[in-house]
C-alpha positions in Angstrom: 53.4 -49.0 -28.2 50.7 -48.4 -25.6 50.9 -46.0 -23.1 49.3 -45.0 -19.3 45.9 -45.5 -19.2 44.6 -42.5 -17.3 40.7 -41.9 -15.9 39.9 -39.4 -13.1 40.1 -40.8 -9.3 36.9 -41.2 -7.9 35.5 -37.6 -5.8 36.4 -38.0 -2.6 32.5 -37.2 -1.2 32.0 -40.8 -2.5 31.3 -42.4 0.5 30.9 -45.6 -1.6 34.5 -45.6 -2.7 36.4 -44.5 0.7 38.7 -47.3 1.9 37.8 -49.3 5.3 38.8 -47.2 8.4 39.9 -44.3 6.4 38.8 -40.3 7.1 38.4 -37.4 5.3 40.6 -34.3 5.9 41.3 -31.5 4.6 40.8 -30.5 0.8 38.3 -33.8 0.9 42.1 -36.4 0.5 41.9 -39.4 2.9 43.4 -40.0 5.7 43.8 -43.5 6.7 44.2 -45.2 10.0 47.2 -47.5 9.3 48.9 -46.9 6.0 51.7 -49.4 4.9 54.8 -47.8 3.6 54.7 -47.4 -0.1 51.0 -48.2 -0.5 48.7 -45.1 1.2 45.6 -46.1 2.8 45.8 -50.0 1.9 44.1 -52.2 5.1 42.9 -55.9 5.0 40.2 -55.7 7.1 37.1 -59.0 8.7 34.1 -57.1 8.1 35.3 -56.6 4.4 35.1 -60.6 3.9 31.5 -61.4 5.9 29.7 -61.2 3.1 29.3 -62.7 -0.8 28.6 -61.6 -3.6 25.5 -63.2 -4.7 26.0 -62.8 -9.1 29.5 -64.3 -8.4 29.6 -66.7 -5.8 32.7 -65.2 -4.4 33.8 -63.6 -1.0 33.4 -59.6 -0.8 37.4 -58.8 -0.9 38.6 -55.7 -1.3 41.3 -54.6 -4.3 44.1 -57.0 -3.5 42.4 -59.8 -2.7 40.8 -59.4 -5.9 44.0 -59.4 -7.5 44.9 -62.0 -6.0 42.3 -63.8 -7.4 42.7 -62.8 -11.0 46.2 -63.8 -10.8 45.6 -67.4 -9.8 42.9 -67.5 -12.6 45.8 -66.3 -14.8 47.6 -69.6 -13.7 50.2 -67.5 -11.3 51.7 -70.0 -9.0 54.5 -67.9 -7.1 55.8 -64.2 -6.9 58.7 -62.7 -6.6 58.5 -59.5 -4.7 59.7 -57.1 -2.4 57.7 -55.7 0.9 56.1 -53.6 1.9 53.0 -54.5 -0.7 49.2 -55.6 0.5 49.5 -57.7 -2.5 52.0 -60.2 -1.1 49.7 -60.5 1.7 46.8 -61.3 -0.7 48.6 -63.5 -3.0 49.5 -65.7 0.1 45.8 -65.9 1.1 45.0 -66.8 -2.2 47.2 -69.6 -2.2 50.1 -68.0 -4.2 53.8 -68.1 -2.9 55.5 -64.5 -2.4 59.4 -65.3 -2.3 61.1 -62.5 -0.9 64.2 -60.9 -2.6 67.4 -59.1 -0.9 67.0 -56.2 -3.5 63.9 -55.4 -5.9 65.7 -56.5 -9.4 66.7 -60.0 -8.2 63.1 -60.5 -7.8 62.3 -59.1 -10.8 65.2 -61.1 -12.6 64.0 -64.3 -11.7 60.6 -63.4 -12.6 62.5 -62.9 -15.8 63.9 -66.4 -16.4 60.5 -67.6 -15.0 58.8 -66.1 -17.8 61.6 -66.8 -20.2 61.4 -70.4 -19.6 57.9 -71.4 -19.4 56.1 -68.5 -21.4 55.5 -71.3 -24.4 53.6 -72.6 -21.7 51.5 -69.7 -20.9 53.9 -69.1 -17.6 54.6 -65.7 -17.0 56.5 -63.8 -13.5 55.0 -61.6 -11.9 56.6 -59.3 -9.3 55.3 -56.5 -6.6 57.5 -54.1 -4.8 56.9 -50.9 -2.6 55.7 -47.5 -3.9 58.0 -45.0 -3.8 61.7 -46.5 -3.7 61.0 -49.8 -4.4 60.0 -48.6 -7.6 62.7 -46.0 -8.5 64.6 -49.6 -7.1 62.9 -51.8 -9.9 63.6 -49.9 -12.9 67.4 -51.5 -13.7 65.2 -54.8 -14.0 62.5 -53.8 -16.2 64.5 -52.3 -18.6 66.7 -55.1 -19.3 63.2 -57.5 -19.9 61.7 -55.1 -22.2 65.5 -54.7 -24.2 65.5 -58.5 -24.2 61.5 -58.8 -25.0 60.5 -60.7 -21.5 56.9 -61.1 -20.9 56.2 -60.4 -17.4 53.7 -58.0 -15.6 55.4 -55.5 -12.3 52.8 -54.8 -9.5 54.2 -51.6 -7.4 52.6 -50.1 -4.8 51.6 -46.5 -5.8 51.5 -43.1 -3.5 47.7 -43.3 -3.9 45.4 -41.1 -5.6 44.8 -38.6 -2.5 48.8 -37.6 -3.0 47.9 -37.5 -7.6 50.8 -34.8 -8.8 51.8 -33.6 -5.0 55.4 -33.5 -5.4 57.9 -36.0 -4.4 55.4 -38.5 -5.4 57.2 -41.2 -7.8 54.3 -42.1 -10.8 55.7 -45.3 -12.0 53.0 -45.2 -14.8 54.7 -41.8 -15.5 58.1 -42.6 -15.3 58.3 -46.2 -16.4 56.1 -45.7 -19.7 59.3 -46.0 -22.4 60.5 -49.5 -21.3 57.3 -50.9 -20.8 54.4 -52.2 -23.5 51.8 -50.9 -20.6 52.1 -48.9 -17.8 48.2 -48.4 -16.4 47.0 -46.9 -12.8 44.6 -48.2 -11.1 42.5 -45.3 -9.9 39.5 -46.4 -9.7 38.1 -49.9 -7.8 35.7 -50.6 -10.4 38.5 -50.8 -13.0 40.3 -53.6 -11.2 39.4 -56.6 -13.5 39.8 -54.6 -17.0 43.2 -53.3 -15.9 44.9 -56.5 -14.6 43.4 -58.4 -18.1 44.9 -55.7 -19.9 48.3 -55.9 -18.0 48.4 -59.9 -18.8 47.4 -59.7 -22.1 49.9 -57.1 -23.7 52.8 -58.8 -21.8 52.1 -62.0 -23.7 50.6 -61.0 -27.1 52.6 -59.2 -29.5 56.5 -58.4 -29.2 56.4 -59.6 -25.6 57.6 -57.5 -23.3 56.9 -56.2 -19.1 54.0 -54.1 -18.8 53.0 -52.7 -15.1 50.5 -51.8 -13.0 50.6 -49.6 -10.0 48.2 -50.5 -7.0 47.2 -47.0 -5.3 46.2 -48.6 -1.3 43.4 -45.8 -1.5 41.5 -47.4 -3.9 42.9 -51.4 -3.5 41.4 -50.7 0.0 37.7 -50.9 -1.2 35.6 -53.8 -1.0 34.9 -54.3 -5.1 31.1 -53.8 -6.1 29.1 -56.1 -7.2 29.5 -56.6 -10.8 33.0 -55.4 -11.2 34.6 -59.4 -10.0 34.1 -61.2 -12.9 37.1 -62.2 -14.4 38.4 -64.1 -17.4 41.9 -65.0 -17.8 43.9 -63.6 -21.2 45.5 -66.3 -23.7 48.1 -65.8 -26.0 46.8 -65.0 -29.7 48.6 -66.9 -32.7 49.2 -64.7 -35.9 49.5 -66.8 -39.3 51.2 -65.6 -41.6 50.7 -64.8 -45.3 50.6 -67.7 -47.3 51.8 -66.0 -50.5 55.1 -64.3 -48.7 55.2 -68.0 -47.3 55.6 -69.1 -51.0 57.7 -66.3 -52.0 60.2 -66.8 -49.4 60.9 -70.9 -49.5 61.4 -70.3 -53.4 63.7 -67.5 -53.0 65.3 -69.4 -50.0 65.4 -72.8 -52.1 67.2 -70.4 -55.3 69.6 -69.7 -53.3 73.1 -70.4 -53.3 74.4 -70.0 -49.7 71.7 -69.1 -47.5 71.6 -69.3 -43.6 68.5 -69.5 -40.8 69.0 -66.4 -37.9 67.0 -67.6 -35.2 65.9 -65.5 -32.7 63.9 -65.8 -28.8 60.8 -66.1 -30.6 61.8 -69.8 -31.7 61.8 -70.6 -27.9 58.6 -68.5 -27.1 56.4 -69.6 -30.1 57.9 -73.6 -28.6 58.8 -74.1 -32.1 62.2 -75.5 -31.8 61.0 -78.8 -33.3 59.6 -77.1 -36.5 63.2 -75.3 -37.3 64.8 -78.4 -37.0 63.0 -80.2 -39.5 62.7 -76.7 -41.5 66.8 -76.6 -41.5 67.0 -80.7 -41.9 64.0 -80.4 -45.0 66.3 -77.6 -47.4 69.7 -78.1 -45.7 70.2 -74.7 -45.1 72.8 -74.2 -41.3 70.9 -72.4 -38.6 72.7 -69.5 -36.1 71.0 -68.3 -33.2 70.6 -64.6 -31.3 72.1 -64.7 -27.7 68.2 -64.9 -26.3 67.6 -67.6 -28.4 71.1 -69.5 -27.5 69.6 -73.6 -27.2 66.6 -72.8 -29.8 68.9 -75.1 -32.0 71.3 -77.2 -30.3 74.6 -76.5 -31.1 75.3 -80.6 -31.4 73.6 -80.8 -34.9 75.5 -80.8 -38.1 73.7 -77.6 -39.4 75.1 -75.6 -36.3 76.5 -72.3 -36.7 76.5 -71.8 -32.9 74.9 -68.0 -31.4 76.8 -65.0 -31.3 76.8 -62.1 -28.9 79.6 -60.0 -30.0 81.6 -63.2 -29.7 80.7 -66.5 -31.6 82.1 -69.5 -32.8 84.0 -68.7 -36.4 80.9 -70.9 -38.1 78.8 -68.3 -37.7 81.4 -65.3 -38.6 81.6 -67.3 -41.6 78.2 -67.6 -43.2 77.5 -64.1 -42.1 80.1 -62.9 -44.5 79.4 -65.4 -47.6 76.0 -66.2 -47.3 73.8 -64.7 -50.1 70.3 -64.7 -48.3 69.2 -64.7 -44.7 66.0 -65.8 -43.3 65.2 -64.4 -40.0 62.9 -65.9 -37.8 61.5 -64.7 -34.4 63.5 -61.8 -33.7 63.6 -58.2 -33.9 67.1 -58.2 -35.8 67.7 -54.9 -33.1 71.3 -53.4 -34.0 73.3 -53.8 -30.4 77.1 -53.3 -29.2 76.7 -56.9 -27.7 75.6 -59.1 -31.2 77.0 -59.4 -34.4 75.3 -57.2 -37.4 74.9 -58.5 -40.6 76.4 -57.3 -43.1 74.6 -55.4 -45.9 74.3 -57.0 -49.7 71.9 -60.1 -48.6 68.3 -60.7 -49.7 67.0 -60.2 -46.0 63.5 -62.5 -45.0 62.3 -61.3 -41.7 59.8 -63.3 -40.1 58.4 -61.7 -36.9 55.6 -62.0 -34.6 55.0 -57.3 -34.8 55.7 -55.3 -37.6 57.4 -52.5 -35.9 60.5 -54.2 -36.2 60.3 -54.9 -40.1 62.6 -52.6 -41.5 63.2 -51.0 -38.2 67.4 -51.2 -38.6 67.4 -53.2 -41.7 66.1 -53.0 -45.2 64.1 -56.2 -45.5 63.1 -57.6 -48.7 60.9 -59.6 -47.6 58.8 -59.6 -44.8 57.0 -62.0 -42.9 54.8 -61.1 -39.5 52.9 -64.5 -37.8 53.7 -66.5 -34.8 57.4 -68.9 -35.2 55.8 -71.5 -35.2 53.0 -70.9 -37.5 55.5 -69.7 -40.4 57.8 -72.5 -39.6 55.2 -74.8 -40.0 53.8 -72.8 -43.2 57.5 -73.2 -44.6 57.7 -76.5 -44.5 54.7 -77.4 -46.4 55.2 -75.4 -48.9 59.2 -76.9 -49.0 57.4 -80.1 -49.1 54.9 -79.2 -51.8 57.9 -77.7 -53.6 61.1 -80.7 -53.7 59.1 -83.5 -51.7 58.6 -84.8 -48.6 62.1 -85.9 -47.9 63.7 -82.7 -49.1 67.4 -82.5 -49.2 67.7 -84.9 -46.1 70.3 -86.7 -48.2 73.0 -84.0 -49.4 75.5 -83.5 -46.6 77.4 -80.8 -48.6 76.7 -78.2 -46.6 77.2 -79.7 -43.4 80.4 -81.0 -44.1 81.2 -77.4 -44.9 80.0 -76.9 -41.2 82.2 -79.1 -39.9 85.4 -78.4 -41.5 84.8 -74.9 -40.3 84.3 -75.5 -36.7 87.2 -78.3 -36.6 89.4 -75.3 -37.7 87.8 -73.1 -35.1 88.1 -76.1 -32.5 92.3 -76.7 -33.6 92.7 -72.8 -33.2 91.3 -72.3 -29.5 92.6 -75.8 -28.4 95.7 -74.2 -26.3 93.5 -71.9 -24.6 91.1 -74.5 -23.6 93.1 -77.0 -22.6 95.7 -74.0 -20.1 97.9 -75.4 -17.4 98.7 -73.9 -14.2 97.6 -71.3 -11.9 96.0 -68.7 -11.6 93.5 -70.5 -14.6 92.8 -69.5 -17.9 88.9 -68.8 -17.8 88.4 -70.5 -21.1 89.9 -73.8 -19.3 87.3 -73.3 -16.1 84.2 -72.8 -19.0 85.7 -76.0 -21.1 86.1 -78.3 -17.5 82.1 -77.4 -16.7 80.9 -78.1 -20.5 82.6 -81.6 -20.5 81.5 -82.7 -17.3 77.8 -81.7 -17.4 75.0 -83.3 -18.3 73.4 -81.1 -20.9 70.5 -82.2 -21.3 69.4 -82.1 -17.7 71.1 -78.5 -16.9 70.0 -74.7 -17.5 72.9 -72.2 -17.6 73.8 -68.2 -17.6 77.1 -66.2 -18.4 76.9 -62.7 -16.6 77.8 -59.6 -18.0 81.1 -58.0 -19.7 83.9 -61.1 -20.2 82.4 -64.4 -18.7 79.6 -63.3 -21.9 82.1 -63.3 -24.2 83.6 -66.3 -22.8 81.4 -68.5 -22.5 78.9 -68.1 -24.9 80.5 -69.9 -28.0 82.2 -72.5 -26.0 79.4 -73.6 -24.0 77.3 -75.7 -25.8 73.7 -75.3 -25.6 72.0 -78.8 -27.2 68.6 -78.5 -25.6 65.2 -76.0 -25.5 65.6 -74.1 -23.0 69.3 -74.9 -21.8 70.8 -72.1 -21.6 69.4 -68.8 -20.9 71.4 -65.6 -23.1 69.9 -62.2 -22.7 72.2 -59.3 -22.0 71.3 -55.9 -24.5 71.7 -53.8 -21.4 73.9 -56.4 -19.8 73.9 -55.8 -16.2 76.2 -57.1 -14.2 74.6 -59.7 -11.8 72.2 -61.0 -13.6 72.8 -64.3 -13.3 72.5 -65.6 -9.7 68.7 -64.9 -9.8 67.9 -65.7 -13.1 68.5 -68.9 -12.1 66.9 -69.0 -9.2 63.9 -68.2 -11.7 64.8 -71.2 -13.5 64.7 -73.4 -10.9 61.8 -72.6 -9.9 60.9 -73.2 -13.8 61.9 -76.3 -13.6 63.1 -78.2 -9.8 64.8 -80.9 -11.7 67.7 -79.4 -13.4 71.0 -78.2 -12.4 71.0 -74.4 -12.8 74.1 -72.8 -12.7 75.2 -69.7 -13.7 78.9 -68.3 -14.9 79.7 -64.6 -13.8 82.7 -62.1 -12.0 84.1 -61.2 -9.1 82.6 -58.0 -10.0 78.9 -59.6 -11.0 78.9 -61.0 -7.3 78.9 -58.1 -5.5 75.6 -57.1 -7.4 73.8 -60.3 -6.6 76.0 -62.5 -4.9 73.6 -61.6 -1.5 70.7 -63.6 -3.6 72.4 -66.8 -2.7 70.5 -66.5 0.4 67.4 -66.2 -1.2 68.4 -69.4 -3.3 68.7 -71.1 0.3 66.1 -69.8 1.8 63.3 -70.6 -0.7 64.6 -74.1 -1.5 65.8 -73.8 -4.5 69.2 -74.8 -4.8 70.9 -73.5 -7.1 75.2 -73.3 -8.6 77.5 -70.3 -9.1 80.6 -70.1 -10.5 82.5 -67.7 -10.0 85.9 -66.4 -12.1 87.9 -64.3 -9.8 90.2 -62.8 -11.2 90.2 -59.8 -8.5 89.8 -57.2 -11.4 87.1 -55.1 -13.2 87.8 -57.4 -16.8 87.7 -55.3 -19.8 87.8 -51.8 -17.1 91.4 -51.0 -17.3 92.0 -50.4 -20.8 89.4 -47.8 -20.2 91.0 -46.2 -17.3 94.8 -46.6 -17.3 95.9 -43.9 -15.1 93.2 -44.6 -12.4 94.3 -47.9 -12.5 98.2 -47.4 -12.3 97.8 -44.6 -9.9 94.9 -45.4 -7.6 94.1 -48.9 -8.3 90.7 -48.5 -9.8 88.8 -51.9 -10.9 90.6 -53.9 -8.5 88.8 -55.4 -6.0 88.9 -58.6 -3.4 87.2 -61.5 -1.5 86.7 -64.5 -0.6 83.0 -65.4 -1.9 83.3 -68.7 -1.0 83.3 -68.0 2.6 80.3 -65.4 1.7 78.6 -68.6 0.2 79.4 -70.8 3.3 77.6 -67.4 5.5 74.7 -67.5 3.4 73.4 -71.2 3.9 75.5 -72.6 0.9 78.4 -74.7 0.4 81.3 -72.4 -0.9 84.2 -74.5 -2.5 87.7 -72.9 -3.5 89.3 -74.6 -6.8 93.2 -73.0 -7.3 93.9 -75.4 -10.4 92.3 -76.7 -13.7 92.0 -80.6 -12.3 90.1 -79.5 -9.8 87.4 -77.9 -11.6 85.9 -81.1 -12.8 85.6 -83.0 -9.2 83.8 -79.0 -8.0 81.3 -79.3 -10.2 80.3 -82.6 -9.8 79.8 -81.9 -6.0 77.9 -79.2 -6.8 75.5 -80.8 -9.1 75.0 -84.2 -6.0 74.5 -81.1 -3.3 71.8 -79.6 -6.0 69.9 -82.4 -5.8 70.4 -83.2 -2.2 68.8 -79.1 -2.1 71.4 -77.1 -1.1 73.4 -74.3 -3.1 76.8 -74.2 -4.3 79.8 -72.1 -4.9 82.6 -71.9 -7.0 84.9 -70.1 -6.4 87.5 -70.0 -9.4 91.1 -68.3 -9.3 91.5 -66.2 -12.2 93.5 -65.0 -14.8 92.5 -61.4 -17.0 91.4 -62.7 -20.5 91.6 -60.3 -23.4 91.7 -62.6 -25.8 88.2 -63.4 -27.6 86.6 -65.5 -30.6 86.1 -63.0 -32.8 87.0 -62.9 -36.6 85.4 -59.6 -38.3 87.3 -59.3 -41.2 85.5 -62.6 -42.2 82.3 -60.0 -42.5 84.3 -58.0 -45.1 
């Protein structure tokens, strides 16, 4: 992993590097006339824009304006942010829309979703914040993006090179180096182009992840010198697999008696969903996906086993336990408390873009390094060469076995999915939503905690990017800003998050961001007036002090934020409420549906099938 790239800052004696309006002070420090909080010394002056660089034909610009120019070349057309950071004004002047969120984490999460939805098309999200407290408040969102391997660029303000190493100055590069792929400090105006290029390149290549570029105001406030204003946008580099590895992998898969495919988020990033389906159909090998890859393979497909976090449809558990060979593609195979583990005793084929992930958490028999799309294409060609262009498409034996396990599971859960009465069973709420939405034109997501465990197995994802699965560090409240980012990525979609009442407390005010920015979303709150799943950890605290209980009228709160609030207390009211929300969203209005539910402690878990 790359770390901070630090070059000594320029000397204050060099008048060429003094920012406009800065004065010399004691110990040659900069003393800007009009500092901006968190970006000390930054100024945008008209004098800086009065002449033109002869070699580039660009207007003379300061560092912030040049960063915005570089972002424009990278295809950035909007930026999530929380003031103050001079980059916000700079991107606005460059024609990039800044969208201010109610707190830093929300902006990061919206940029996160935008990247998840559009990284396969070369688009990644950008977030900017104030230095100091803004950087400190952003840590959780970046940590989640890092855990889920989401490519994005974070550009906070800096404390200024003249405050380098002066306590209590907070250095973003130093403190973020363990949750970013690369964390840089802009410490020379001549290096802006190089460093912007690096953070975009590293974010979108190799194992995806967030990068950070700290924008020190005393540096970025200077005019970019002639000879340093060239910028070439970065591209994603595709790595092809070794052909002999492909041959070995296909030979093993075709010779196995009960193989399974474990598909990860890399399939979505690579735009390889068609190839995944073709390989599955050619070989008649069933497919399960990770939580992050839900929607990479349609849940409606005869060979679909479902998606897994710590809960999953029964077919996932069955094939995880019984399969003799696992082909894992586009995944880091990271062990997590919020995912299922692959039992020992299987032949493991692991294909990933990052060689560092192979043999990380699992002993791998055959490693294949390469872009998921190129790997799957190569395997398809090898399969056709081995068993013909039509492969095993006419053999329905595996699909029939899959269908039988699905039917068994659905019968077991039918009573909960059809529960009558009030307060409602959350499974009934999910079932009603699943039955009424247009899955081809919907983007949905869960939230942390019980909503994740209840929604993931039972909500159907039938098209790529129709569901955003997330949660290796499981931040409560992720769903609302995530759906704002998804709506920005594709305004034609009905974007809906399902969350608990505790999660709403973490991000509920960003419903106003959806309203203000013109990106209408629908939020479904499962309100059981308690923090589901925590009670058994703190029985005395609950019994004696009610620690974990909470209340509120969330439909009314939504109304106060400019959205339409809908309160639902009976199962038969859920579908009409969803239809109303769809209509409101199509008219440009956000909606919140508050469903009154009971706490549910039964989950789709079958650990006995893994033994």
